[in-house]
NUMIMAR-137622 format. One record per atom (N, C-alpha, C, CB): y, x, z. Coordinates in steps of 0.02 Angstrom, whole numbers, plus 50000, padded with zeros to 5 digits. Glycine has a CB too. Layout:
N
YXZ;...
This chain:
357
535185655546711;535315659246781;535535656146830;535745664046780;535055655346884;535355650246921;535745654046975;534835645046949;536385654946979;536985658647036;536855654447089;537915658347015;536915646547075;537235644747161;536575645247199;537645635447178;535995646347181;535405647447219;535415654247279;534835648647160;535845659947230;535835665247294;536625664747323;535625674447265;536895658647330;537805658247360;537855663547435;538075647247394;537145660847456;537255662647534;537375669947526;536575660947590;536815673747490;536645681147468;537315684847469;536275681647390;537715682347403;538365682747373;538795683547435;538565676347327;538865678147470;539435677547532;539375682647588;539385670347571;538855684047624;538545690147626;538675695947619;538235690347601;538665698147569;538395704047530;539105706447506;537795702247464;539445701547487;540145702447447;540495709147463;540695696347466;540735710447533;541225715147543;540715721947499;541455716147639;540015720947526;539605727947513;539715728947415;538535726647547;539525723847392;539615724247337;540385725047290;539275719647329;540805723947339;541515725747306;541475734847309;542275721747361;541435736847374;541355742047362;541095746447326;541305742747386;540305745147309;539975747147273;540305746247202;539405744747286;540605743147189;541005742847119;541615745647131;541125735747088;541835747147172;542425752647164;542075757847161;542975753347219;541645761047205;541195768647167;541075769247134;540755771347171;540875764047091;540545764947014;541195766746977;540115757246977;541715762346990;542335763046947;542585771746931;542975758646992;542595771946994;542735779747005;542195785346971;542725781047088;541595781846973;541215785346940;541125786046855;540735783546968;541135780546846;541305777746748;541975782146744;541545766246724;542595781946770;543125785646759;542945794446759;543635783346815;542705796346802;542495803246812;541885806046773;542355804046881;541525801646735;541085801746707;541295804546621;540805795146723;541615796746609;542085797246531;542525802546519;542585791246519;542815806546576;543405809546571;542905818146558;544015807746652;542505818846616;542115824146602;541505825646552;541935825046653;541395820946534;540775821046469;541215821546395;540215812146469;541625819046396;542145819246346;542345828246333;542845814146378;542555830346382;542835836746382;542285839546370;543195839346438;541685838446382;541045844146387;540975842246304;540175842146453;540805836746273;540645837346205;541185840046164;540455831246180;541955837346171;542455841646154;542305847746146;542905841546191;542285851046204;542455857446221;541905862546167;542335858346311;541245857446153;540645861946094;540915861546033;539805858546082;541245855346025;541505854545955;541885860245943;541925848145942;542545860545991;542915865545975;542865873345971;543265864446004;542335872546006;542235880946030;541565883746007;542235882146119;541825887645927;541055890645919;540625893945962;541025894945877;541075898146019;540655901146054;540065897046089;541025904446096;540135890446090;539835885146133;539285882046081;540435879146163;539365883946016;538845881245977;538305882045966;538905881145939;537945882946015;537225886546014;536705880446008;537065891446088;536105885545995;535645878445997;535275875246056;535105879245954;535345878746119;535505877146197;535635871246197;536055880646233;536345872746181;537005867846205;536845860146154;537995872646178;536345861946130;536205854646094;535965850846142;535695854346035;535585852746187;535205848646256;535795845346289;534765854246321;536175850246298;536865848646349;537165844446326;537375853546363;537425844146255;537825839146218;537375832846213;538045841846144;536655832646208;536345825746201;536505822346280;535405826546179;536235828146357;536365824146399;537005822146398;536195825946451;537555823846392;538045821346414;538325814446370;538475826746419;537995815646310;538155809146288;537855803046314;538045809146227;537135803546346;536805800246369;537435797546443;536055804346378;537775802346474;538185799546509;538625797246505;538285801246535;538915799846454;539385797246424;539365789346417;539415800446366;538785787046379;538765780046362;538515775846429;538255779046297;538075779546481;538015777346538;538695773146564;537835783146577;539235777346578;539835779046605;540455773446564;539925787946590;540155772846472;540775770246444;540555762246451;540965773246359;539765761746439;539655754146423;539245751946474;539305752546353;538715755146513;538265751846577;538585750546616;537785755146612;539045753946647;539275753346707;539865748646721;539395759246726;540355746946671;540695741846655;540425735346668;540825742546598;539755735746653;539355730246634;539055728846695;538875731446578;538845734246720;538535733446809;539015730846865;538305741446843;539915734646841;540165730846883;540455724746888;540425733146900;540525720246811;540655713046808;540125709546827;540845710646747;539455712346828;539015708846884;538805708646932;538695708046881;539175712346973;539385713047032;539935709747068;539465718147034;540345708047039;540965704647077;541085697747037;541705709847075;540955696446974;541095688746929;540605684746957;540985688746836;540685679946946;539885674446945;539965673446864;539905664347002;539755675946825;539685676946738;538985672546729;539575686846706;538945667146696;538595664446657;538655661446575;538495660946693;537995662146552;538085658646494;537545664546440;539055657846475;537565662746378;537105664846342;537345672046312;536945659546293;538015673046304;538455680546288;538095683146337;539385681546297;538235683046402;538255688646469;537515689746477;538625685546550;537185682446476;536455685746467;536055691746429;536195681546446;536395691046344;536275695646325;536675701946341;536225694146276;536985702346335;537455708546376;536985712846439;538215704046421;536965707546478;536465709046526;535935711946501;536265703846558;535605709846466;534835709846452;534785717646412;534545702146395;535305718846352;535505724046319;535575730046390;536245721846272;536085730046425;536365733946464;535615735446519;537105730046495;535235731846537;534695734846573;534175737046523;534395729946625;534085737746461;533785742846431;534305747246407;533335740746381;534595746646405;535115753846393;534955756946458;536085752646383;535095753646519;535195757346577;534495762846581;535285751646645;533895761246578;533225763146570;533225769546511;532765756246547;533425766146463;533575773146389;533905779646436;534425769846307;534325778846459;534765783146474;534585786946510;535235781346492;534205783546586;533845788546636;533385791746608;533545785846694;533095790046554;532455791546527;532665797946481;532085784946485;533235796646456;533305803746401;533855809346446;533785800946305;534255807646502;534255812046533;534005814946583;534535812046537;533265813146608;532805815246636;532325821646567;532415807746667;532165818546524;532095822846474;532515829546440;532065818746436;533045828046442;533275832946430;533685838546480;533545830746388;533505837646531;533425841946598;532635845146582;533475836346681;532295841846561;531565845946558;531745850046523;530895842946532;531905848446455;531985852246389;532495859046402;532335846846329;533035859046444;533445862946486;533095868146503;533685859846540;532655864946561;532195870646581;531755872946538;531825869246634;531255870046532;531075873446466;531255878846426;531125870246431;531865877746408;532005882046349;532465890446385;532585876146285;532765886846438;532815893046481;532365898146507;533005891346528;531815895246502;531235898046530;530815901446479;530855892946564;530785898746404;530625905746374;531135907946327;529945905846336;531775905646357;532315911446321;532235918146377;533345907946317;532145917146442;532255923046492;531485927646482;532405919646584;530925924146470;530295927246494;529935929046443;529895923346534;530155926546358;529905926946301;530135930646254;529855922246283;529645932846213;530005938046167;530465933746105;529335943346127;530855938646076;531315936846052;531095932045979;531715942946048;530415934445964;530195930545905;529985925445915;529795932745869;529585924645975;529445915746016;529925912646016;529255914646093;530575913746030;531075910546050;531405907245986;531515914946089;531395912045950;531575907245889;531275905545824;532085908945868;530595907145853;530135902045817;530145893745827;529455904045836;530135894045889;530435888045930;530995884745916;530555889545990;531475887845925;531935884345924;532315885745865;532225884645978;532465881945819;532835881945745;533025875045761;532365883345664;533385873045704;533785867645698;533305862345683;534335868545649;532945863045636;532535858645630;532035856345689;532265860545581;531595861645727;531275857645778;531835854845841;530665862645811;532605857845839;533025855945899;533015847245869;533955860845907;533165846045799;533335838645779;532775834745789;533565837745706;532105837445792;531525831745799;531345831545868;530825833245756;531405835945895;531335834945991;531785831446025;531405841446034;532645830846014;533085829446040;533105819745996;533705836046029;532945820445937;532645814045903;532235810145940;532265815545848;531805813845939;531035810545961;531125808046033;530335816645960;531585811446066;531585809046137;531935802146134;531975814446189;532345800346111;532965794946098;532595789246070;533615797546041;532035793146005;531645786145981;531375785046016;531265785145932;530805788846048;530175785646095;530385782346142;529705790246129;530825783846186;531165780446254;531285773246222;532005784646286;531575773846174;532095766746144;531265762146136;532745768546034;531095765546078;530265762646046;529865757846136;529525773746011;529755763146172;529455760346231;529705753446264;529515765346280;530485755846304;530685751646323;530825743746288;531075754546340;530995743346220;531095737246193;530315734946172;531655737846130;530005738446163;529245733246157;529195731746225;528425737146128;529225733646294;528915730846348;529265724546334;528975734346421;529825720546302;530065715046331;529745708546301;530775715146326;529715711846230;529155705346208;528445703946222;529075705146143;528205708946260;527425709646290;527795702146355;527105721246338;528195703046379;528225698946434;527885701746520;527835692546403;527765708646508;527465714146557;528055714146603;527265722146523;528905713846551;529475716246611;529945710946570;529785726546619;530405708346633;530855703646613;531625707646610;530795697246667;531925710546551;532525712546575;533225706446591;532705717946521;533645707646631;534305703446625;534505703346707;534165694746588;534785699046742;535245699646796;534555698346853;535995693346793;534775702846898;534365702646957;534615702047018;534025707646961;534355693847026;534885689247085;534775693747143;534625679747108;534185698447159;534075703247238;534785707447212;533095710047252;534935710047168;535415714947171;536155714647141;535125719947144;535975709047104;536695706647083;536815712147028;537325706547149;536455714046981;536385718946931;536095718546882;536195723246945;536425720346824;535855720346757;535355726346758;536265721046677;534495724046780;534185728746765;533585724546759;534235734346808;532975723246816;532445718746813;532705709846857;531725723646856;532405707946804;532425699546838;531995699746892;532125692946786;531475703746907;531055703646956;530765710346955;530595698246951;530385712047001;529925717447024;529445719346952;529425714247097;529445724346935;529035726546891;528575730846886;529265727546861;528055730746924;527585737246937;527335743346890;527005734646955;527415741046818;527405743846758;528225747846739;527165737446708;528615744246763;529385749646758;529275755246813;530265744646782;528785752346884;528995757546931;528305763846919;529075753647024;527905762346895;527465767246866;527665770546818;526935765146847;528095768546786;528275773746713;528975775946735;528325769246622;529075773546791;529775778846834;529415784346870;530315774246906;529025781146932;528725786246943;528395793446917;528495783846958;528065791646864;527715798446825;528265800746795;527095797346767;528845797146774;529545800146733;529705806746777;530325794046736;529685803646838;530255807946888;529855813646923;530645802746956;529135813346929;528875817446973;528585821646928;528435814647023;528485820246835;528285825346823;528745828946790;527775824946797;529365826146790;529835830546781;530135836046839;530295826546760;529885833246894;530185838146952;529505843246950;530365833547043;528905842346922;528475847646908;528695851746865;527915845846890;528925849646807;528925854946764;529715858946753;528625851846697;530365856246795;530875859246836;530795866146861;530965855346889;530435861746914;530405866846975;529735873346942;530105861347065;529395871246912;528915877346883;529385880246838;528165875046842;529585879946794;530205883346745;530555888046786;530805877746715;530995885746827;531335889146874;531275893546910;531475886946901;530425891546946;530145896046996;530105901446937;529385893547040;529685900346878;529445907446851;530145911446827;528865906546781;530695908946809;531345913146796;531415915946842;531955910446783;531475914046912;531595917646956;531155926246990;531595912346993;530615922546976;530195927946990;530245933646922;529415924647003;530285929746855;530505934446802;530935938746820;530765931646749;531615936846824;532305939546837;532135944746908;532935932246854;531845943646940;531855946747029;531325953846999;531295939147116;531015951646969;530525956546940;530955962246894;529945952246891;531175958446842;531705965346789;532215967746856;532415960846697;532455964646894;533075967646931;532675975146989;533535959346989;532035972246991;531995977247033;531635983946981;531535974447104;531725983046928;531455988646900;532025990546877;530915988246854;532705988246837;533385991546845;533735994646893;533735988246834;533335991846968;533585997147032;533216001847015;533465995447115;532646001047023;531986010447016;532346013746969;530926009946973;532716011646915;532756015946851;533436019846875;532816011046768;533816015046898;534486019146934;534546022747003;535006014546943;533916021547012;533836025247102;533576031547089;533196021147167;533206031047034;532756037147029;532946044247035;532466037046973;532526050047031;533066055247036;533186058846980;532946059847086;533126055746907;533456058946845;533446053346811;533126065146808;533946054346764;534216047546708;533486048846664;535176049146647;533276042846644;533016044846586;532946043746515;532676044946596;532816048046486;532946049446412;533016041846398;532316054046366;533326042546322;533286037146267;532666032046276;533206040946194;532086037446229;531456035646236;531126033946286;531176038946218;531266036946335;530926033646403;531196025446408;531206038646482;531726024646394;532286017846420;531716013246361;533516018746392;531656015446290;531686011346258;530716008546287;531996013946177;530446015246296;529796011846315;529706009346373;529306015546310;530276008646419;529946004646491;530245996646474;530336008646588;530735996546424;530895991446390;530405987046355;531275993646353;530155989446312;529405987046280;528855985446319;529095992046238;528405989046370;528105989346422;528225982946477;528295995646445;528995985646503;529135979946564;529455973446555;529565982746614;529555971646482;529895968646467;530605966246501;529555965646456;530925970846487;531565969846532;531925967946480;531905976046576;531865969246409;532245968246364;532425959746347;531955972146312;531785955546372;531805950946359;532495945846401;531145950046365;532835949546469;533455945746494;534015949646464;533525945346577;533925956546445;534645959646441;534975957246384;534665967246438;534645956546324;535015954846240;535295947446240;534335955046165;535375943446275;535585938346276;536185936646280;535355936346304;536735933646247;537475932646259;537695926746324;537795930046183;538145926546314;538425922046388;538395914146346;539505924946425;538035911746291;538055905546292;537225903346265;538705903246246;536805908046293;536255907746278;536045910646221;536125902646282;535955912246165;535715915546120;535665922446123;535975913946075;535185923146082;534765929446088;535185934446058;534045929046050;535565940946059;535705946346032;535285949745990;535855949546071;535785952345927;535045955945908;534745962945917;534975955645843;534205963845913;533905969145919;533805975445890;533565967645923;534305976045864;534375983945835;534675989545864;534705984245779;534785989045944;534775992945992;534305991046041;535355993746015;534155995346055;533955996946135;534165997546180;533756000546150;534155991246245;534665993246269;534535997246343;535085987346271;534976001646365;534786006246439;534716002146491;535336011646466;534535999446564;534675994446601;534995999546659;534025989246618;534916006446658;535296010646701;536126009346691;535076018146684;536196009446608;536936009046605;537456003446640;537046008546539;537906004446655;538376001746689;538585994046638;538996008046701;538685996346580;539035990146535;538435985146524;539365992846451;537695986346554;537575980046524;537235976146585;537095980646455;537695978146660;537645972646692;537935967346701;537595973546728;538435968246654;538955960946677;538695955146635;539895961846656;538035959146568;537695952146536;537095949346596;537225954346447;536605954646611;536145952146672;536735947146718;535795959946726;537215948346760;537595945146791;537685937946752;538185949246800;538115938846704;537985930846657;537685927346644;537995929646614;536955929946630;536565924246633;536175922646698;536125924846581;536165927146728;535995925846805;536255918346839;536395932246850;537115918846815;537595914946830;537565907846791;538175918646818;537215910446734;537025903746694;536455898646715;536815905846627;535855901846731;535235901146747;535435895346804;534845908346770;535985899946857;535955897646925;536405891246921;536215903346981;536775889146866;537075885646849;536795878546832;537315888646812;536125880746784;535785875846762;535375871946826;535355878646705;535135876746873;534715875346917;535085871046977;534415881746937;535685871646976;536325867447002;536285862146986;536935868946984;536285860146923;536315854046896;535615851646894;536665854146833;535205855546907;534535849946903;534555846246981;533625854946889;534545852947026;534675848247096;535095844147115;534745851047143;535535844547080;536035838747110;535665831247062;537105840947084;535495833447012;535105825446978;534725823147020;534605825546911;534165828747037;533725826547077;533945821547149;533395832747091;534455824147171;534695822547239;534965815947220;535245828047274;535195813947157;535535808647149;535015802947115;536175810447109;534465805047101;533925800247087;533405798947146;533535802647027;533335804447189;532765800947239;532905797447300;532325805847262;533395793747297;533515788947338;533225782547268;534435789347374;533355782447218;533055777847184;532195778047175;533405778247123;532085783447180;531345783947181;531105784247227;531075787947156;531335782647284;530935779647358;530925774247344;531215780147433;531355770647319;531485762047325;530965759347265;532475759147304;530925763347232;530395762947164;529735761347185;530325770147119;529535768247238;528785768847262;528735764147314;528575776147289;529225760047334;529075760347395;529215751047379;529575766247453;528515746847369;528565738747357;528825734347406;527915735747344;529335731547384;529715726447414;530435726647485;529115722647435;530505733347437;531215736647479;531885735247418;531085747647499;531725731647377;532375731347327;533005730947348;532365726247287;532925723747423;533695722547450;533885730947477;533725715547530;533585734347490;533935741147520;534165746547468;533405745047571;534015742947416;534255748947337;534765746847322;533815749247258;535335743247362;535955741847308;536375747947310;536455734947327;536435751947372;536805757147344;536535765447337;537375756947385;535945764047345;535455768947300;535745768147219;534515765847305;535915764147201;536075763847127;536785767647105;536115755947106;537015767947154;537905772147154;537625781047163;538605768847254;537105782847195;536925789547185;536655791347111;536415791247237;536215785247104;535775784647029;536365786846971;535425774947010;536865782446984;537425783446931;537815789946938;537945777646936;537845791747005;538445799047012;538055802646973;538635803747095;537675804146962;537375809246894;537675810146845;536845807546862;537945805046813;538275803146753;538925809046747;538535794446759;539165807846820;539825812946819;539755819546839;540355810746863;539125821046870;539075828446906;538925834246857;538445828646963;538605833246820;538545838646749;539225841346738;538305834446670;539795839046708;540315841346688;540835844646740;540555836546656;540775841846808;541045846546857;540765852846870;541055843646914;540135852146890;539755859046883;539915861346833;539075859246884;539865859746767;540175866846712;540965867746709;539955865446619;541275864546742;542005867146757;542115871846825;542485860446766;541535870446844;541475875146921;541135880946928;541145871646976;540615881546875;540095886046871;540025890646799;539495881746883;539985886146755;539985889446681;540535893546659;539965884546629;540655898646646;541075903946603;541395901746565;540795908346569;541055901146522;541325899246452;541545891446456;540715900546391;541275887546473;541585880646489;542095880846521;541225876446522;542195884246574;542645884646630;543455885646586;542375891846687;543155890546526;543795892846507;543995888146436;543765901546494;543595886246413;543835879746363;544175874446402;543175875846325;543795872846456;544115866446495;545155868446514;543495865646591;544935875346550;545755877046554;546155874046503;545915884646546;545975878246432;546225877046382;546525870546365;545845878646347;545965863446362;546015859946339;546725856946405;545305857346318;546475856046464;546835852546510;547645855546499;546495853646588;547715863246486;548535864446474;548695863346416;548815871346486;548295862546351;548405860546287;548645868146264;548965853646279;548395872046264;548365878646229;547805879946204;548505883846267;547825875346146;547185875446103;547195882946068;547195868746040;547585888446056;547815894746025;547315898946083;548795896146025;547135897846133;546745902446179;546005902346191;546995901746238;545905897346156;545075893446158;544875899946097;544975881846120;544355903846142;544105907146107;543455905146059;544045911346143;543665908445997;543125905645909;543195900845931;542225907345879;543845897545891;543865892445884;543395888845833;544405891945879;543315882345816;542915881245748;543365879645710;542355876145743;543095879645649;543375878445589;544055874745584;542915875145556;543805867145604;544095861045613;544835864145651;543565855345661;544815864445703;545225866645767;545655874145737;544595868545845;545545878145705;546005884445670;546275880445620;545585891845635;546135876945585;546455872845518;546955868745550;545885867545471;547035864945636;547525862645653;548035866145678;547385859045683;547855872345711;548375875245730;548955877345688;548165879745757;549385881045709;550075882545668;549815889145642;550865883245715;549905892245619;550075898745585;550605901745589;550025898745529;
């Protein structure tokens, strides 16, 4: 690595790089704390130990690794003139990890959107057939393994060169690679199409359901239980109502009557959780948008230094959104911060064993 050949660039941009390093340190701290809380909350609370939340844990794990391993290496590359075999290896590994975690994060958001779509719009039988423990392990493990295999395999071919970038002073690519640009472009654009389609269809389905409920409530007379059951069967209303606050389908032993007041909190909670996922996706794509623009416009790498801050900030956004919007995560976060372990609803067996009797 020829550091001296870029001394003029380093002198002119040292203040910019230090500012970026400070922002990355803040993002790293917030991401480590927030994602640790998210993962620990799922471990401590049985109410959060649902199959859909496996995607949330996988997303938090990728964000945690990004904040605890990758960002510190990037800060070192930004602020220190480090050279040598060890640093070159660490920098190359960090570059591979960087693209791996981005790929996994985007893929998890796709899987979350698809999960919410099937949960809300499809029948209980279809949902339970698709989402069981075996399928979840295969899906999540397949995303991590395939992403790592592709990125690692590109290295020996010489198509891409991972390592220290003299232009950005970061551990990413030693030089521009159209292969990585194409992969990132396809990944981000495909993810945007999948996520947008899923949530638009969810919105249409929920809106149709709420109109049906409003029509029943405002009708001239209350329908009989048999009429309600028929409405649920033909109008697909029950696909939204029998869902608990964490994303699991409730039992179908009793047919819900949508005009009853006690059913409305379930709808409200599900709508709130779905809106929470939409906010997460919107924030994520806002964070990656500047980087995507840089990737798709060749010759603009020097303009992309601060876009990296936006990209990495996605790793600390999700826990903040959980604490702000998600009702169950918010309660568990408060209990953890206040160290009131006994107030955690439905504690896991190991946490219950640690609590004083």
